[in-house]
MOPAC internal coordinates of N, CA, C and O (Angstrom, degrees):
PM7 1SCF
backbone

  N    0.0000 0     0.00 0     0.00 0    0    0    0
  C    1.3887 1     0.00 0     0.00 0    1    0    0
  C    1.5962 1   107.75 1     0.00 0    2    1    0
  O    1.2310 1   122.34 1   -44.26 1    3    2    1
  N    1.3013 1   113.11 1   135.74 1    3    2    1
  C    1.5291 1   113.83 1  -172.63 1    5    3    2
  C    1.5805 1   109.50 1   -80.36 1    6    5    3
  O    1.2310 1   121.03 1   -20.43 1    7    6    5
  N    1.2514 1   115.63 1   159.57 1    7    6    5
  C    1.3451 1   123.13 1  -178.12 1    9    7    6
  C    1.6106 1   117.97 1   -56.65 1   10    9    7
  O    1.2310 1   123.11 1   142.55 1   11   10    9
  N    1.3341 1   111.65 1   -37.45 1   11   10    9
  C    1.4619 1   120.39 1   176.52 1   13   11   10
  C    1.4692 1   114.35 1   -64.30 1   14   13   11
  O    1.2310 1   120.67 1   138.02 1   15   14   13
  N    1.3561 1   116.33 1   -41.98 1   15   14   13
  C    1.4688 1   118.70 1   179.06 1   17   15   14
  C    1.5431 1   110.68 1   -69.22 1   18   17   15
  O    1.2310 1   119.90 1   143.76 1   19   18   17
  N    1.3390 1   117.81 1   -36.24 1   19   18   17
  C    1.5445 1   118.66 1  -178.45 1   21   19   18
  C    1.5334 1   107.99 1   -67.91 1   22   21   19
  O    1.2310 1   120.30 1   143.17 1   23   22   21
  N    1.3190 1   117.02 1   -36.83 1   23   22   21
  C    1.4793 1   119.88 1   179.25 1   25   23   22
  C    1.5467 1   110.25 1   -68.52 1   26   25   23
  O    1.2310 1   120.08 1   140.01 1   27   26   25
  N    1.4058 1   117.46 1   -39.99 1   27   26   25
  C    1.4593 1   120.70 1   173.99 1   29   27   26
  C    1.5444 1   110.99 1   -60.87 1   30   29   27
  O    1.2310 1   120.09 1   131.72 1   31   30   29
  N    1.3262 1   117.43 1   -48.28 1   31   30   29
  C    1.4010 1   122.07 1  -178.53 1   33   31   30
  C    1.6270 1   110.26 1   -58.59 1   34   33   31
  O    1.2310 1   120.70 1   134.09 1   35   34   33
  N    1.2015 1   116.27 1   -45.91 1   35   34   33
  C    1.5354 1   121.38 1   175.15 1   37   35   34
  C    1.4778 1   114.60 1   -57.47 1   38   37   35
  O    1.2310 1   122.06 1   137.36 1   39   38   37
  N    1.3821 1   113.66 1   -42.64 1   39   38   37
  C    1.4809 1   117.13 1   172.93 1   41   39   38
  C    1.5248 1   115.80 1   -62.79 1   42   41   39
  O    1.2310 1   123.35 1   139.19 1   43   42   41
  N    1.2589 1   111.19 1   -40.81 1   43   42   41
  C    1.5216 1   118.08 1   176.15 1   45   43   42
  C    1.5423 1   112.36 1   -57.82 1   46   45   43
  O    1.2310 1   124.23 1   134.43 1   47   46   45
  N    1.4664 1   109.49 1   -45.57 1   47   46   45
  C    1.4261 1   112.27 1   179.88 1   49   47   46
  C    1.5223 1   115.34 1   -67.47 1   50   49   47
  O    1.2310 1   120.49 1   146.92 1   51   50   49
  N    1.3101 1   116.67 1   -33.08 1   51   50   49
  C    1.4256 1   119.47 1   177.82 1   53   51   50
  C    1.5091 1   107.47 1   -70.42 1   54   53   51
  O    1.2310 1   113.55 1   139.46 1   55   54   53
  N    1.2089 1   129.80 1   -40.54 1   55   54   53
  C    1.3898 1   134.28 1   177.84 1   57   55   54
  C    1.6482 1   107.16 1   -60.37 1   58   57   55
  O    1.2310 1   120.26 1   131.24 1   59   58   57
  N    1.3729 1   117.11 1   -48.76 1   59   58   57
  C    1.4284 1   121.01 1   177.65 1   61   59   58
  C    1.4224 1   113.68 1   -54.19 1   62   61   59
  O    1.2310 1   121.43 1   135.82 1   63   62   61
  N    1.3599 1   114.87 1   -44.18 1   63   62   61
  C    1.5271 1   121.78 1  -179.30 1   65   63   62
  C    1.4675 1   108.93 1   -67.12 1   66   65   63
  O    1.2310 1   117.91 1   138.46 1   67   66   65
  N    1.2604 1   121.59 1   -41.54 1   67   66   65
  C    1.4726 1   123.48 1  -175.36 1   69   67   66
  C    1.5900 1   108.65 1   -69.96 1   70   69   67
  O    1.2310 1   121.60 1   142.48 1   71   70   69
  N    1.3013 1   114.54 1   -37.52 1   71   70   69
  C    1.4423 1   117.33 1   178.43 1   73   71   70
  C    1.5185 1   114.85 1   -68.40 1   74   73   71
  O    1.2310 1   121.32 1   145.90 1   75   74   73
  N    1.3693 1   115.08 1   -34.10 1   75   74   73
  C    1.4987 1   118.57 1   179.01 1   77   75   74
  C    1.4488 1   113.67 1   -83.75 1   78   77   75
  O    1.2310 1   117.79 1   166.54 1   79   78   77
  N    1.4114 1   121.81 1   -13.46 1   79   78   77
  C    1.5033 1   127.59 1  -176.01 1   81   79   78
  C    1.4709 1   108.86 1   -54.23 1   82   81   79
  O    1.2310 1   116.09 1   134.46 1   83   82   81
  N    1.4378 1   125.04 1   -45.54 1   83   82   81
  C    1.4997 1   117.00 1  -176.57 1   85   83   82
  C    1.4778 1   113.37 1   -66.21 1   86   85   83
  O    1.2310 1   117.61 1   147.12 1   87   86   85
  N    1.3291 1   122.15 1   -32.88 1   87   86   85
  C    1.3842 1   121.94 1   179.84 1   89   87   86
  C    1.4968 1   114.62 1   -68.80 1   90   89   87
  O    1.2310 1   119.70 1   154.46 1   91   90   89
  N    1.3348 1   118.17 1   -25.54 1   91   90   89
  C    1.4158 1   120.59 1   176.80 1   93   91   90
  C    1.5225 1   111.39 1   -85.62 1   94   93   91
  O    1.2310 1   119.18 1   151.72 1   95   94   93
  N    1.2897 1   119.18 1   -28.28 1   95   94   93
  C    1.4238 1   125.63 1  -178.73 1   97   95   94
  C    1.5583 1   110.82 1   -75.38 1   98   97   95
  O    1.2310 1   122.06 1   150.41 1   99   98   97
  N    1.2711 1   113.66 1   -29.59 1   99   98   97
  C    1.4877 1   120.93 1   179.70 1  101   99   98
  C    1.6236 1   106.04 1    83.20 1  102  101   99
  O    1.2310 1   119.71 1    68.12 1  103  102  101
  N    1.2567 1   118.16 1  -111.88 1  103  102  101
  C    1.4669 1   116.75 1  -173.54 1  105  103  102
  C    1.4460 1   107.95 1   110.79 1  106  105  103
  O    1.2310 1   119.58 1    -6.03 1  107  106  105
  N    1.3730 1   118.40 1   173.97 1  107  106  105
  C    1.4042 1   122.08 1   179.85 1  109  107  106
  C    1.4981 1   114.72 1   -78.70 1  110  109  107
  O    1.2310 1   122.30 1   -42.23 1  111  110  109
  N    1.3018 1   113.20 1   137.77 1  111  110  109
  C    1.4693 1   120.29 1  -176.31 1  113  111  110
  C    1.5398 1   111.26 1   -81.20 1  114  113  111
  O    1.2310 1   117.72 1   -43.12 1  115  114  113
  N    1.2485 1   121.95 1   136.88 1  115  114  113
  C    1.4397 1   125.86 1   177.21 1  117  115  114
  C    1.5379 1   108.58 1   -81.47 1  118  117  115
  O    1.2310 1   119.84 1   -18.62 1  119  118  117
  N    1.2704 1   117.91 1   161.38 1  119  118  117
  C    1.5417 1   123.58 1   175.07 1  121  119  118
  C    1.4619 1   105.56 1   -67.94 1  122  121  119
  O    1.2310 1   120.95 1    -7.75 1  123  122  121
  N    1.2827 1   115.79 1   172.25 1  123  122  121
  C    1.5128 1   119.47 1  -178.44 1  125  123  122
  C    1.4760 1   114.38 1   -87.59 1  126  125  123
  O    1.2310 1   119.13 1  -139.80 1  127  126  125
  N    1.2715 1   119.27 1    40.20 1  127  126  125
  C    1.4140 1   121.98 1   178.66 1  129  127  126
  C    1.5398 1   113.22 1   -74.61 1  130  129  127
  O    1.2310 1   119.87 1   -47.10 1  131  130  129
  N    1.3374 1   117.85 1   132.90 1  131  130  129
  C    1.5048 1   117.74 1   176.41 1  133  131  130
  C    1.5086 1   114.01 1   -69.45 1  134  133  131
  O    1.2310 1   121.46 1   170.66 1  135  134  133
  N    1.3260 1   114.80 1    -9.34 1  135  134  133
  C    1.5626 1   117.83 1  -177.47 1  137  135  134
  C    1.5009 1   111.25 1   -93.37 1  138  137  135
  O    1.2310 1   118.83 1  -177.07 1  139  138  137
  N    1.2714 1   119.84 1     2.93 1  139  138  137
  C    1.5290 1   122.59 1  -179.07 1  141  139  138
  C    1.4817 1   107.77 1  -102.25 1  142  141  139
  O    1.2310 1   120.98 1   -41.24 1  143  142  141
  N    1.3511 1   115.74 1   138.76 1  143  142  141
  C    1.4366 1   119.98 1   167.16 1  145  143  142
  C    1.4508 1   111.71 1   -79.72 1  146  145  143
  O    1.2310 1   119.53 1   -19.39 1  147  146  145
  N    1.3914 1   118.49 1   160.61 1  147  146  145
  C    1.4190 1   120.31 1   172.94 1  149  147  146
  C    1.4706 1   114.03 1   -66.33 1  150  149  147
  O    1.2310 1   119.33 1   163.08 1  151  150  149
  N    1.3211 1   118.88 1   -16.92 1  151  150  149
  C    1.4687 1   122.62 1   178.55 1  153  151  150
  C    1.5389 1   114.50 1  -106.60 1  154  153  151
  O    1.2310 1   120.76 1  -173.57 1  155  154  153
  N    1.3278 1   116.15 1     6.43 1  155  154  153
  C    1.4361 1   116.66 1  -179.09 1  157  155  154
  C    1.4711 1   121.87 1   -64.09 1  158  157  155
  O    1.2310 1   121.47 1   159.44 1  159  158  157
  N    1.3110 1   114.80 1   -20.56 1  159  158  157
  C    1.4353 1   120.98 1  -177.18 1  161  159  158
  C    1.5409 1   114.90 1   -99.38 1  162  161  159
  O    1.2310 1   120.73 1   177.29 1  163  162  161
  N    1.3297 1   116.21 1    -2.71 1  163  162  161
  C    1.4374 1   120.91 1  -175.68 1  165  163  162
  C    1.5243 1   117.84 1   -73.51 1  166  165  163
  O    1.2310 1   121.36 1   134.88 1  167  166  165
  N    1.2803 1   115.01 1   -45.12 1  167  166  165
  C    1.4995 1   118.51 1  -170.50 1  169  167  166
  C    1.5099 1   112.44 1   -83.87 1  170  169  167
  O    1.2310 1   121.82 1   127.87 1  171  170  169
  N    1.3727 1   114.13 1   -52.13 1  171  170  169
  C    1.4436 1   119.95 1  -174.19 1  173  171  170
  C    1.4893 1   111.60 1  -124.83 1  174  173  171
  O    1.2310 1   117.26 1   -50.82 1  175  174  173
  N    1.2745 1   122.83 1   129.18 1  175  174  173
  C    1.5166 1   123.44 1  -177.95 1  177  175  174
  C    1.5454 1   109.18 1   -70.16 1  178  177  175
  O    1.2310 1   124.83 1   -26.95 1  179  178  177
  N    1.3508 1   108.33 1   153.05 1  179  178  177
  C    1.5724 1   110.44 1  -179.58 1  181  179  178
  C    1.4933 1   112.00 1   -62.27 1  182  181  179
  O    1.2310 1   122.18 1   -30.67 1  183  182  181
  N    1.3092 1   113.43 1   149.33 1  183  182  181
  C    1.4621 1   117.65 1   178.20 1  185  183  182
  C    1.5838 1   103.80 1  -116.31 1  186  185  183
  O    1.2310 1   122.48 1   -53.38 1  187  186  185
  N    1.3171 1   112.85 1   126.62 1  187  186  185
  C    1.5121 1   117.65 1   178.90 1  189  187  186
  C    1.5172 1   104.24 1  -110.61 1  190  189  187
  O    1.2310 1   123.42 1   -42.75 1  191  190  189
  N    1.3437 1   111.04 1   137.25 1  191  190  189
  C    1.5439 1   119.34 1   173.81 1  193  191  190
  C    1.4897 1   107.65 1   -75.57 1  194  193  191
  O    1.2310 1   123.24 1   -44.06 1  195  194  193
  N    1.3401 1   111.38 1   135.94 1  195  194  193
  C    1.5218 1   117.70 1   176.00 1  197  195  194
  C    1.4960 1   109.54 1   -87.21 1  198  197  195
  O    1.2310 1   122.25 1   -47.24 1  199  198  197
  N    1.3468 1   113.31 1   132.76 1  199  198  197
  C    1.4535 1   111.15 1   176.32 1  201  199  198
  C    1.4788 1   108.55 1   -88.18 1  202  201  199
  O    1.2310 1   120.30 1   -41.89 1  203  202  201
  N    1.3296 1   117.03 1   138.11 1  203  202  201
  C    1.3992 1   122.15 1   179.39 1  205  203  202
  C    1.4682 1   110.79 1   -86.60 1  206  205  203
  O    1.2310 1   121.58 1   -58.77 1  207  206  205
  N    1.3763 1   114.58 1   121.23 1  207  206  205
  C    1.4159 1   119.23 1  -178.70 1  209  207  206
  C    1.5463 1   110.41 1   -81.37 1  210  209  207
  O    1.2310 1   118.19 1   -65.07 1  211  210  209
  N    1.3457 1   121.05 1   114.93 1  211  210  209
  C    1.3980 1   123.06 1  -178.89 1  213  211  210
  C    1.4726 1   111.77 1  -105.38 1  214  213  211
  O    1.2310 1   116.57 1  -171.44 1  215  214  213
  N    1.3320 1   124.13 1     8.56 1  215  214  213
  C    1.4134 1   133.53 1   176.28 1  217  215  214
  C    1.5503 1   108.32 1    56.23 1  218  217  215
  O    1.2310 1   119.47 1  -135.48 1  219  218  217
  N    1.2500 1   118.62 1    44.52 1  219  218  217
  C    1.5173 1   121.50 1  -178.50 1  221  219  218
  C    1.5412 1   105.16 1  -134.78 1  222  221  219
  O    1.2310 1   121.56 1   -17.89 1  223  222  221
  N    1.2662 1   114.62 1   162.11 1  223  222  221
  C    1.4375 1   123.57 1   177.70 1  225  223  222
  C    1.5816 1   108.67 1  -149.99 1  226  225  223
  O    1.2310 1   121.34 1   -13.13 1  227  226  225
  N    1.2882 1   115.05 1   166.87 1  227  226  225
  C    1.4308 1   122.89 1   178.79 1  229  227  226
  C    1.5303 1   112.10 1   -68.81 1  230  229  227
  O    1.2310 1   121.74 1   -53.57 1  231  230  229
  N    1.3811 1   114.28 1   126.43 1  231  230  229
  C    1.4543 1   117.71 1   169.40 1  233  231  230
  C    1.4317 1   111.67 1  -113.54 1  234  233  231
  O    1.2310 1   121.89 1   -31.20 1  235  234  233
  N    1.4079 1   113.99 1   148.80 1  235  234  233
  C    1.4624 1   117.07 1  -173.34 1  237  235  234
  C    1.4761 1   111.98 1   -76.83 1  238  237  235
  O    1.2310 1   122.91 1   -36.02 1  239  238  237
  N    1.3533 1   112.03 1   143.98 1  239  238  237
  C    1.4420 1   121.54 1   174.11 1  241  239  238
  C    1.4689 1   105.62 1  -123.02 1  242  241  239
  O    1.2310 1   118.83 1  -109.80 1  243  242  241
  N    1.3046 1   119.83 1    70.20 1  243  242  241
  C    1.4747 1   122.43 1  -171.76 1  245  243  242
  C    1.4850 1   110.04 1    85.93 1  246  245  243
  O    1.2310 1   118.40 1    49.40 1  247  246  245
  N    1.3151 1   120.65 1  -130.60 1  247  246  245
  C    1.5022 1   118.99 1  -178.32 1  249  247  246
  C    1.4984 1   112.36 1   -87.85 1  250  249  247
  O    1.2310 1   120.60 1   178.09 1  251  250  249
  N    1.3160 1   116.45 1    -1.91 1  251  250  249
  C    1.5124 1   119.94 1  -169.56 1  253  251  250
  C    1.6408 1   107.90 1  -123.18 1  254  253  251
  O    1.2310 1   121.36 1   -45.20 1  255  254  253
  N    1.2476 1   115.00 1   134.80 1  255  254  253
  C    1.4705 1   119.54 1  -179.96 1  257  255  254
  C    1.5005 1   103.13 1   -86.41 1  258  257  255
  O    1.2310 1   119.63 1   -70.57 1  259  258  257
  N    1.2668 1   118.31 1   109.43 1  259  258  257
  C    1.5192 1   121.53 1  -173.72 1  261  259  258
  C    1.4700 1   113.97 1  -127.32 1  262  261  259
  O    1.2310 1   117.88 1   168.85 1  263  262  261
  N    1.4298 1   121.64 1   -11.15 1  263  262  261
  C    1.3993 1   124.03 1  -175.61 1  265  263  262
  C    1.5494 1   110.74 1  -125.08 1  266  265  263
  O    1.2310 1   120.57 1   -29.35 1  267  266  265
  N    1.3412 1   116.52 1   150.65 1  267  266  265
  C    1.4117 1   121.76 1   175.18 1  269  267  266
  C    1.5505 1   108.10 1   -97.97 1  270  269  267
  O    1.2310 1   122.04 1   -53.75 1  271  270  269
  N    1.3508 1   113.69 1   126.25 1  271  270  269
  C    1.5178 1   116.61 1   177.18 1  273  271  270
  C    1.5312 1   107.42 1  -123.23 1  274  273  271
  O    1.2310 1   120.12 1     1.42 1  275  274  273
  N    1.3317 1   117.38 1  -178.58 1  275  274  273
  C    1.4571 1   125.80 1  -176.89 1  277  275  274
  C    1.5007 1   109.35 1   -70.45 1  278  277  275
  O    1.2310 1   120.96 1   -56.15 1  279  278  277
  N    1.3940 1   115.77 1   123.85 1  279  278  277
  C    1.4242 1   125.20 1   178.02 1  281  279  278
  C    1.4471 1   110.00 1  -153.03 1  282  281  279
  O    1.2310 1   119.91 1   -78.51 1  283  282  281
  N    1.3607 1   117.78 1   101.49 1  283  282  281
  C    1.4652 1   117.73 1  -172.58 1  285  283  282
  C    1.5805 1   111.66 1   -69.10 1  286  285  283
  O    1.2310 1   121.35 1   -44.77 1  287  286  285
  N    1.3231 1   115.03 1   135.23 1  287  286  285
  C    1.4742 1   124.42 1   178.59 1  289  287  286
  C    1.5194 1   116.74 1    86.15 1  290  289  287
  O    1.2310 1   123.56 1  -163.80 1  291  290  289
  N    1.3490 1   110.77 1    16.20 1  291  290  289
  C    1.4837 1   116.25 1   179.30 1  293  291  290
  C    1.5280 1   107.34 1  -132.50 1  294  293  291
  O    1.2310 1   121.45 1   -15.08 1  295  294  293
  N    1.3099 1   114.83 1   164.92 1  295  294  293
  C    1.5345 1   120.31 1   169.77 1  297  295  294
  C    1.5249 1   106.67 1  -127.59 1  298  297  295
  O    1.2310 1   123.34 1   -31.41 1  299  298  297
  N    1.2545 1   111.20 1   148.59 1  299  298  297
  C    1.5336 1   121.60 1  -178.03 1  301  299  298
  C    1.5281 1   108.57 1  -126.78 1  302  301  299
  O    1.2310 1   121.23 1   -42.63 1  303  302  301
  N    1.2863 1   115.26 1   137.37 1  303  302  301
  C    1.4703 1   120.93 1   173.58 1  305  303  302
  C    1.5888 1   108.03 1  -133.85 1  306  305  303
  O    1.2310 1   121.88 1   -31.60 1  307  306  305
  N    1.2195 1   114.00 1   148.40 1  307  306  305
  C    1.5561 1   117.98 1   172.11 1  309  307  306
  C    1.4600 1   113.10 1   -97.47 1  310  309  307
  O    1.2310 1   119.67 1   -28.88 1  311  310  309
  N    1.2669 1   118.24 1   151.12 1  311  310  309
  C    1.5167 1   126.99 1   179.64 1  313  311  310
  C    1.5190 1   107.18 1  -147.00 1  314  313  311
  O    1.2310 1   120.69 1   -19.06 1  315  314  313
  N    1.2898 1   116.28 1   160.94 1  315  314  313
  C    1.4522 1   125.07 1  -177.64 1  317  315  314
  C    1.4699 1   119.59 1    47.02 1  318  317  315
  O    1.2310 1   123.02 1  -157.15 1  319  318  317
  N    1.4160 1   111.82 1    22.85 1  319  318  317
  C    1.4382 1   117.09 1   178.98 1  321  319  318
  C    1.4315 1   118.41 1    81.50 1  322  321  319
  O    1.2310 1   118.96 1   138.29 1  323  322  321
  N    1.4023 1   119.59 1   -41.71 1  323  322  321
  C    1.4072 1   119.19 1  -173.60 1  325  323  322
  C    1.5375 1   111.39 1  -126.79 1  326  325  323
  O    1.2310 1   116.84 1  -179.30 1  327  326  325
  N    1.2558 1   123.62 1     0.70 1  327  326  325
  C    1.4448 1   126.38 1   179.50 1  329  327  326
  C    1.4743 1   110.33 1  -115.31 1  330  329  327
  O    1.2310 1   120.62 1   -17.75 1  331  330  329
  N    1.3712 1   116.43 1   162.25 1  331  330  329
  C    1.4604 1   121.73 1  -176.19 1  333  331  330
  C    1.5831 1   107.25 1  -141.87 1  334  333  331
  O    1.2310 1   120.46 1   -19.35 1  335  334  333
  N    1.3382 1   116.72 1   160.65 1  335  334  333
  C    1.3454 1   119.18 1   176.91 1  337  335  334
  C    1.4692 1   110.74 1  -138.70 1  338  337  335
  O    1.2310 1   117.48 1   -30.36 1  339  338  337
  N    1.3195 1   122.39 1   149.64 1  339  338  337
  C    1.4869 1   126.63 1  -173.71 1  341  339  338
  C    1.5160 1   109.18 1  -125.38 1  342  341  339
  O    1.2310 1   122.83 1   -38.78 1  343  342  341
  N    1.3081 1   112.19 1   141.22 1  343  342  341
  C    1.4983 1   121.14 1   174.42 1  345  343  342
  C    1.4445 1   114.41 1  -139.92 1  346  345  343
  O    1.2310 1   120.31 1   -20.98 1  347  346  345
  N    1.2607 1   117.01 1   159.02 1  347  346  345
  C    1.4823 1   126.67 1  -176.89 1  349  347  346
  C    1.5632 1   110.16 1   -75.54 1  350  349  347
  O    1.2310 1   120.62 1   -43.88 1  351  350  349
  N    1.3238 1   116.41 1   136.12 1  351  350  349
  C    1.4901 1   121.74 1   172.77 1  353  351  350
  C    1.4885 1   120.25 1   -79.52 1  354  353  351
  O    1.2310 1   121.72 1  -173.54 1  355  354  353
  N    1.3985 1   114.31 1     6.46 1  355  354  353
  C    1.3924 1   116.84 1  -173.20 1  357  355  354
  C    1.5230 1   109.28 1   -66.57 1  358  357  355
  O    1.2310 1   120.10 1   180.00 1  359  358  357

C-alpha cells in the first residue's frame, strides 16, 4: 500500500471518530419541539430571558384589568396601551 493511501485512510479514520464523538458523549437532550434541529444545542447553550419580579399584579379598573398594583410574588406588565398581564415570579 502506498504512503499516500495510508495517510488518506488515517485521515478518514480521524474524521469518522470526530464525527461519532458527540453520539458517544451524549449531551443534554432537547425538548420534543418540531422547530429544533438535532444539532441546535451543540454549539451554543440555550439562553433564557429572566423575568424581573416587580411584586405587582393586575388590578381591576371596572370590567378590564388595566393597571398594575402591589402584589408580592408576581410581576405585571402592560400591553396594548390599556391592558395588563400578571405572572408568577417563581
